[in-house]
Backbone bond lengths (Angstrom), bond angles and torsions (degrees), N, CA, C in turn:
res aa  C-N    CA-C-N  psi(-1)  N-CA   C-N-CA  omega(-1)  CA-C   N-CA-C  phi
1 M - - - 1.469 - - 1.521 109.10 -
2 Q 1.340 116.20 127.21 1.458 121.31 177.61 1.517 108.92 -103.17
3 L 1.327 116.29 144.16 1.460 121.37 -178.61 1.511 108.80 -128.95
4 Y 1.347 116.60 127.48 1.456 122.06 178.56 1.516 108.72 -122.54
5 K 1.319 116.94 141.12 1.462 120.84 176.13 1.518 109.07 -121.81
6 F 1.332 114.99 147.28 1.469 120.29 -175.06 1.515 108.46 -153.71
7 S 1.337 117.40 131.78 1.467 120.97 178.87 1.516 110.56 -131.51
8 I 1.348 115.05 151.66 1.471 121.12 176.71 1.520 107.73 -167.04
9 P 1.377 119.90 155.64 1.466 119.69 176.55 1.540 112.94 -58.32
10 V 1.367 118.92 121.41 1.468 125.66 177.93 1.537 115.30 168.56
11 L 1.436 122.52 -177.88 1.451 126.21 178.95 1.536 119.90 -168.39
12 I 1.535 119.73 157.10 1.469 123.40 171.65 1.556 121.34 162.61
13 S 1.530 122.08 -179.56 1.467 121.76 -172.37 1.531 118.59 -150.62
14 L 1.387 116.43 144.09 1.456 123.09 172.50 1.524 111.71 149.17
15 F 1.339 116.24 175.33 1.457 121.60 -179.92 1.524 108.90 -136.94
16 F 1.331 115.89 135.24 1.446 119.51 171.41 1.523 109.31 -161.30
17 S 1.307 117.27 164.84 1.460 120.34 178.32 1.519 108.77 -141.48
18 F 1.354 115.69 154.78 1.445 120.26 -178.99 1.524 109.10 -155.66
19 Q 1.313 115.95 169.68 1.454 121.48 -179.40 1.525 108.69 -104.08
20 A 1.329 117.73 126.75 1.465 121.54 177.74 1.516 107.97 -123.09
21 F 1.306 116.51 107.59 1.451 122.20 -175.37 1.529 108.10 54.02
22 S 1.326 118.78 -125.54 1.462 120.41 178.96 1.525 111.60 -93.03
23 Q 1.343 116.71 -0.83 1.455 120.51 179.78 1.522 110.24 -90.56
24 K 1.324 115.37 136.47 1.463 119.41 169.65 1.520 106.93 -97.11
25 V 1.337 116.13 118.42 1.460 121.47 -175.20 1.528 109.17 -110.59
26 T 1.313 115.88 125.28 1.454 121.14 175.04 1.524 108.46 -113.22
27 M 1.327 115.86 127.52 1.463 121.08 -176.40 1.524 110.00 -114.50
28 H 1.318 116.43 128.54 1.461 122.52 173.11 1.533 106.15 -116.46
29 V 1.318 117.66 112.95 1.465 121.17 -179.18 1.516 107.52 -125.19
30 F 1.315 117.60 127.01 1.458 118.35 -177.97 1.519 112.15 -150.92
31 M 1.329 114.19 156.37 1.454 121.20 174.83 1.516 108.20 -81.71
32 E 1.302 116.14 118.89 1.461 120.36 -179.63 1.527 109.26 -89.92
33 H 1.307 116.34 126.58 1.458 121.32 -179.16 1.522 108.76 -98.30
34 K 1.318 114.88 83.08 1.456 120.89 -179.08 1.521 110.73 -75.78
35 T 1.320 115.23 156.59 1.458 121.21 171.97 1.519 107.97 -125.98
36 A 1.319 116.39 150.88 1.463 121.49 -179.55 1.521 108.70 -124.72
37 P 1.336 117.27 152.04 1.464 119.74 175.28 1.528 110.45 -58.76
38 E 1.311 116.62 154.08 1.463 121.00 -174.91 1.521 112.45 -59.59
39 N 1.317 118.02 -31.55 1.466 121.01 -178.38 1.533 112.32 -91.41
40 S 1.324 116.98 8.94 1.461 120.91 -178.83 1.527 110.89 -71.96
41 D 1.313 116.24 153.58 1.466 121.30 175.40 1.529 111.18 -77.22
42 T 1.319 116.70 -14.19 1.460 121.64 -175.23 1.524 111.31 -105.74
43 I 1.326 115.39 136.96 1.461 121.97 170.34 1.528 106.05 -116.02
44 Y 1.318 117.10 124.78 1.458 120.73 175.14 1.520 109.33 -91.20
45 Y 1.328 115.33 143.71 1.460 119.78 -174.41 1.519 110.99 -60.30
46 D 1.332 115.00 132.16 1.457 123.00 179.32 1.525 106.54 -142.25
47 F 1.324 117.32 125.09 1.465 120.41 -179.28 1.525 112.04 -56.35
48 N 1.312 116.86 -27.73 1.464 121.31 -175.69 1.531 113.36 -97.85
49 R 1.325 116.57 4.93 1.475 119.54 -177.52 1.525 108.74 -125.27
50 K 1.322 116.56 99.64 1.459 120.95 178.64 1.529 110.05 -84.35
51 L 1.321 115.83 155.69 1.457 120.53 175.67 1.529 110.72 -67.93
52 T 1.316 116.05 150.26 1.463 122.14 171.59 1.526 107.22 -123.29
53 W 1.306 116.66 163.94 1.467 118.62 178.89 1.527 111.45 -64.47
54 N 1.314 118.78 -24.12 1.470 121.35 177.19 1.522 112.43 -66.08
55 D 1.334 116.74 -18.10 1.468 120.30 178.56 1.525 112.32 -76.45
56 F 1.321 117.30 -15.42 1.465 121.97 -177.36 1.526 107.97 -92.15
57 Q 1.327 115.95 90.78 1.462 121.58 -169.41 1.524 113.79 -110.68
58 G 1.314 117.33 2.37 1.452 120.20 -178.29 1.519 113.22 -75.92
59 K 1.308 115.21 161.86 1.461 121.82 177.44 1.529 109.72 -78.15
60 V 1.315 116.68 132.54 1.470 120.78 180.00 1.522 109.48 -73.61
61 P 1.335 118.71 122.63 1.464 120.29 177.32 1.525 110.44 -63.71
62 S 1.294 116.07 154.90 1.462 119.98 178.63 1.529 109.92 -77.12
63 S 1.323 115.09 146.28 1.465 122.58 173.55 1.528 113.72 58.21
64 V 1.324 117.26 43.89 1.462 119.44 173.71 1.527 109.04 -107.60
65 P 1.342 117.52 142.57 1.463 119.69 -176.82 1.523 114.06 -81.50
66 W 1.333 117.41 -18.55 1.463 120.61 -174.07 1.521 111.17 -84.11
67 G 1.338 114.32 154.20 1.458 119.51 -179.13 1.512 113.72 -86.11
68 A 1.338 116.88 -24.12 1.465 120.78 -177.22 1.522 109.29 -160.02
69 I 1.326 115.54 158.46 1.465 121.94 177.05 1.529 108.64 -136.06
70 T 1.320 115.56 133.53 1.465 122.21 174.16 1.524 109.01 -104.91
71 A 1.318 116.32 120.28 1.468 121.62 177.35 1.523 108.15 -100.82
72 S 1.323 115.74 101.41 1.466 119.90 -179.74 1.519 109.67 -134.50
73 G 1.309 115.82 161.52 1.452 120.06 179.84 1.518 110.86 -165.58
74 F 1.321 115.70 177.97 1.454 120.09 173.15 1.516 108.64 -131.33
75 S 1.324 115.16 156.85 1.447 120.72 -175.85 1.520 109.29 -150.60
76 F 1.347 116.22 174.13 1.464 118.14 174.53 1.512 109.99 -148.54
77 D 1.312 114.35 156.53 1.458 123.37 167.13 1.522 106.11 -115.55
78 S 1.328 116.84 142.32 1.452 118.49 179.42 1.515 110.34 -139.83
79 E 1.314 114.20 157.70 1.460 120.71 -178.28 1.519 109.24 -146.65
80 L 1.329 116.58 137.34 1.455 122.12 176.90 1.521 108.80 -122.14
81 S 1.319 115.93 129.44 1.467 120.50 172.74 1.520 108.28 -119.44
82 E 1.308 115.74 142.15 1.466 121.08 -174.22 1.519 109.02 -131.94
83 D 1.329 115.65 126.20 1.460 121.70 179.21 1.529 107.44 -134.99
84 G 1.330 116.23 96.16 1.455 120.73 -174.14 1.519 109.64 66.00
85 N 1.343 117.28 -124.11 1.468 119.69 178.79 1.526 111.70 -96.96
86 I 1.318 117.70 14.71 1.461 122.64 177.94 1.526 109.15 -100.41
87 I 1.324 116.68 117.70 1.459 123.22 -179.86 1.526 108.10 -113.04
88 D 1.312 116.61 128.47 1.467 121.21 178.23 1.533 108.13 -123.22
89 I 1.334 116.43 121.17 1.468 121.85 -178.40 1.525 108.96 -119.34
90 T 1.329 115.55 132.25 1.463 121.54 176.37 1.523 108.57 -122.67
91 V 1.325 116.68 131.09 1.467 122.15 178.02 1.524 108.38 -126.60
92 D 1.325 116.08 120.31 1.471 122.95 176.97 1.526 108.25 -105.81
93 V 1.321 117.15 121.91 1.466 121.65 -178.58 1.521 109.57 -110.52
94 Y 1.328 117.04 145.40 1.469 120.58 178.37 1.528 110.22 -149.24
95 T 1.342 115.10 155.63 1.467 123.28 -178.26 1.524 108.77 -118.04
96 F 1.337 116.75 139.23 1.463 119.14 -173.45 1.529 112.33 -141.62
97 F 1.322 114.51 160.91 1.466 124.94 176.47 1.520 106.33 -129.88
98 L 1.342 116.98 136.20 1.464 121.79 -178.87 1.527 109.90 -108.67
99 K 1.332 116.05 116.82 1.464 120.93 -174.73 1.522 112.95 -63.08
100 H 1.335 117.80 -45.40 1.466 119.90 -173.06 1.527 113.48 -82.42
101 D 1.328 116.76 -3.83 1.463 120.27 170.74 1.523 110.90 -102.89
102 S 1.328 116.64 -3.72 1.468 122.30 177.87 1.522 108.39 -106.91
103 W 1.325 116.62 139.02 1.460 118.67 -175.59 1.530 110.67 -146.90
104 K 1.327 115.13 165.44 1.455 121.66 174.11 1.527 108.60 -145.92
105 K 1.310 115.23 152.25 1.456 120.10 176.08 1.536 109.32 -77.01
106 P 1.333 117.68 153.90 1.476 120.79 -176.45 1.519 114.77 -56.94
107 D 1.335 117.60 -30.19 1.466 119.58 -176.88 1.531 112.86 -89.40
108 I 1.314 117.64 2.85 1.470 121.40 178.16 1.525 108.04 -98.55
109 N 1.331 115.89 104.10 1.462 120.45 -175.62 1.526 114.15 -139.97
110 S 1.323 118.45 1.80 1.463 120.01 -171.80 1.527 112.04 -80.52
111 A 1.332 114.54 155.26 1.462 121.05 174.80 1.526 110.55 -64.84
112 Y 1.326 116.33 -32.06 1.466 121.50 179.10 1.531 110.65 -60.60
113 H 1.315 116.48 -49.24 1.470 119.94 -179.13 1.527 111.35 -70.98
114 L 1.324 116.93 -32.21 1.466 119.55 177.79 1.526 110.41 -65.73
115 E 1.330 116.79 -37.47 1.466 119.78 177.69 1.529 110.47 -63.65
116 H 1.319 116.66 -38.27 1.469 119.76 176.54 1.526 110.05 -58.56
117 E 1.327 117.01 -45.42 1.463 120.33 -179.62 1.531 111.51 -68.80
118 Q 1.325 117.27 -39.36 1.468 120.52 176.69 1.522 110.78 -56.93
119 H 1.315 115.99 -38.46 1.465 119.00 -178.56 1.532 112.09 -70.36
120 H 1.321 118.13 -24.27 1.473 118.65 170.88 1.529 109.68 -62.87
121 F 1.328 115.90 -42.73 1.466 120.76 178.08 1.532 109.76 -65.34
122 D 1.329 116.59 -41.17 1.466 121.06 178.49 1.532 111.51 -61.66
123 I 1.318 116.32 -41.74 1.470 120.31 178.24 1.526 110.10 -60.02
124 T 1.319 116.28 -40.52 1.460 120.15 177.35 1.521 110.36 -59.64
125 R 1.331 115.91 -44.12 1.477 119.87 179.46 1.527 111.24 -64.46
126 L 1.313 117.57 -39.85 1.463 120.83 178.97 1.529 111.00 -62.72
127 N 1.307 116.66 -40.01 1.461 119.60 179.28 1.519 111.93 -74.28
128 A 1.315 117.33 -27.84 1.457 119.89 171.68 1.528 109.85 -61.70
129 Q 1.327 115.31 -39.20 1.467 119.27 176.69 1.520 111.10 -65.00
130 Q 1.326 116.26 -36.76 1.460 120.04 177.06 1.520 110.53 -63.24
131 L 1.313 116.29 -35.04 1.466 120.22 176.21 1.526 110.11 -60.06
132 I 1.326 116.27 -41.97 1.466 120.49 176.84 1.524 110.23 -56.18
133 E 1.305 115.72 -47.55 1.468 119.85 -177.06 1.526 111.49 -62.99
134 E 1.319 116.21 -38.68 1.470 120.07 179.70 1.527 110.60 -68.21
135 I 1.320 116.86 -40.10 1.467 120.44 178.61 1.529 110.21 -65.33
136 K 1.322 116.90 -39.03 1.465 121.33 179.21 1.526 111.30 -59.81
137 K 1.331 117.07 -34.59 1.467 120.80 -176.05 1.524 112.49 -82.63
138 A 1.322 117.68 -16.23 1.474 121.60 -173.34 1.530 111.27 -77.49
139 H 1.305 115.10 156.24 1.469 122.06 178.59 1.528 108.29 -114.09
140 F 1.302 115.39 104.29 1.459 121.66 -174.31 1.530 111.68 -95.42
141 T 1.323 114.35 148.15 1.454 123.07 168.28 1.518 107.12 -132.42
142 S 1.317 116.90 172.15 1.472 118.94 177.60 1.517 111.03 -65.52
143 D 1.343 116.92 -25.72 1.465 120.45 -178.27 1.529 112.67 -80.54
144 N 1.345 117.58 -37.58 1.472 119.05 -174.77 1.523 113.51 -98.47
145 Y 1.319 116.80 -1.16 1.463 123.72 -172.50 1.529 114.16 -48.48
146 K 1.329 117.22 -58.62 1.468 120.10 -176.29 1.525 111.96 -68.00
147 K 1.315 116.36 -45.92 1.468 120.55 -176.55 1.520 110.97 -64.51
148 L 1.332 117.42 -41.41 1.460 120.84 -177.75 1.524 111.09 -70.24
149 L 1.330 117.42 -40.15 1.464 119.94 177.10 1.527 110.86 -61.46
150 T 1.323 115.54 -44.27 1.461 119.91 179.37 1.520 111.17 -62.38
151 S 1.328 116.27 -42.68 1.463 121.18 -179.94 1.528 111.12 -62.83
152 I 1.327 116.80 -44.09 1.463 120.71 178.86 1.522 110.44 -63.43
153 F 1.332 115.72 -44.87 1.466 119.17 179.39 1.523 111.61 -59.86
154 D 1.325 116.54 -46.97 1.470 120.65 -178.61 1.532 110.74 -59.16
155 K 1.313 116.44 -41.92 1.469 121.24 -180.00 1.525 110.45 -62.29
156 V 1.319 117.34 -50.32 1.464 120.82 -177.02 1.527 110.63 -69.41
157 N 1.320 116.67 -35.72 1.471 119.80 178.22 1.532 110.43 -63.17
158 D 1.333 117.11 -40.53 1.467 120.72 176.30 1.535 110.44 -63.25
159 E 1.330 116.44 -40.33 1.464 120.10 178.27 1.523 111.24 -64.12
160 N 1.318 116.25 -38.14 1.467 120.57 176.93 1.524 110.63 -62.94
161 T 1.324 116.37 -45.91 1.461 120.68 178.93 1.529 110.59 -59.20
162 N 1.329 116.41 -44.41 1.469 120.47 -179.90 1.525 111.59 -63.37
163 M 1.324 117.06 -40.14 1.467 120.44 -179.63 1.525 110.90 -68.01
164 Q 1.333 116.54 -40.00 1.470 119.93 177.62 1.525 110.51 -61.84
165 Q 1.321 116.41 -41.92 1.463 120.37 -179.72 1.526 111.45 -68.66
166 T 1.333 116.84 -38.51 1.466 120.50 177.41 1.522 110.53 -63.60
167 Y 1.323 116.26 -41.98 1.467 121.84 177.87 1.519 111.20 -57.73
168 D 1.331 117.22 -48.61 1.467 120.33 179.44 1.525 112.03 -67.56
169 R 1.332 116.22 -38.71 1.460 119.15 -178.68 1.523 111.16 -66.51
170 E 1.327 117.18 -46.38 1.466 120.07 -176.41 1.525 112.34 -71.05
171 T 1.312 117.05 -32.74 1.475 119.67 178.47 1.523 111.56 -89.95
172 N 1.344 116.37 -2.30 1.464 121.04 -174.48 1.532 109.50 51.76
173 N 1.344 114.62 49.41 1.464 121.66 -179.88 1.534 111.58 54.22
174 S 1.339 114.91 42.81 1.472 125.71 176.18 1.526 113.57 83.93
175 M 1.330 118.90 -5.55 1.465 121.23 -177.36 1.527 112.73 -73.96
176 N 1.339 117.25 -25.16 1.457 121.45 176.89 1.536 107.36 -88.12
177 V 1.306 116.34 97.67 1.469 121.64 -171.63 1.528 111.73 -63.38
178 D 1.327 118.10 -42.13 1.458 120.66 -178.74 1.527 111.03 -63.32
179 K 1.322 116.84 -45.43 1.459 120.55 178.91 1.532 110.81 -66.54
180 Q 1.339 115.83 -35.87 1.460 118.74 178.37 1.531 110.03 -62.49
181 K 1.325 117.14 -41.10 1.464 120.91 178.14 1.534 110.83 -62.04
182 E 1.330 116.39 -40.07 1.466 120.21 178.71 1.531 110.92 -61.89
183 W 1.322 115.65 -46.23 1.458 119.81 179.72 1.530 111.19 -67.81
184 N 1.315 116.76 -37.58 1.469 119.61 177.97 1.529 109.92 -56.47
185 Q 1.337 115.80 -46.71 1.460 119.88 -178.33 1.525 111.07 -66.51
186 K 1.325 115.85 -44.81 1.461 120.87 -178.39 1.532 111.42 -60.65
187 I 1.312 116.66 -48.98 1.463 120.44 -177.28 1.526 111.03 -68.46
188 S 1.326 116.66 -42.42 1.467 120.10 -179.94 1.528 111.16 -60.76
189 E 1.319 116.83 -39.61 1.466 120.24 179.14 1.529 111.05 -64.84
190 E 1.321 117.15 -41.47 1.462 120.87 179.91 1.530 111.18 -67.55
191 I 1.318 117.03 -39.34 1.465 120.22 177.81 1.531 110.49 -66.36
192 E 1.326 117.09 -38.11 1.466 120.42 177.30 1.529 110.93 -61.86
193 K 1.325 117.36 -37.80 1.460 120.84 177.37 1.530 110.88 -62.25
194 L 1.314 116.46 -41.33 1.469 120.18 178.06 1.522 110.73 -64.28
195 K 1.325 116.35 -41.50 1.469 120.33 179.10 1.528 110.62 -62.52
196 E 1.321 116.70 -40.82 1.464 120.57 178.90 1.521 110.73 -65.48
197 D 1.341 116.98 -41.18 1.460 120.45 177.88 1.530 111.19 -63.03
198 K 1.322 115.99 -38.64 1.459 120.67 179.47 1.529 110.63 -64.01
199 N 1.323 116.40 -39.84 1.461 121.09 -177.99 1.519 112.35 -76.98
């Protein structure tokens, strides 16, 4: 039995199996709900744990126009085991926020602006779920395993970046109140769907 391990920034969940040439490939893909110690620099996404302004512990860069920055991302750990023509692949996906890379200016303290930043984290979680869906559709073999996972991650990560930028552009970094309300509703509805699926 051969065992390979592979990690890269990304996340997601589900189980399925398929036949690839003479190899039988079984895929286990799931969203890993990690927890971190209270004094950790990392916060893992939790539907029941919203961000607070105390989580924004980074140093504010000089001469920046924005009031706050949310540093969030998704990642995955994966493992492949091979026994003859039986291939078993496991992918654990998770979403995270980094306190010391996230910051806010001293005069930014409102619940309104905090909700804007929370939705950046929510968008990251939504795209992590999209990664799950893309992995579910892929056809893996022992030969394409690493390259295909990396390719899928890069694609979804680019989509996440584009969505984050669209969110800031359309809301004018939360200054456009009407657009912010539209995005608040849109993102909240999508997060509620994920919560229902989880339950």
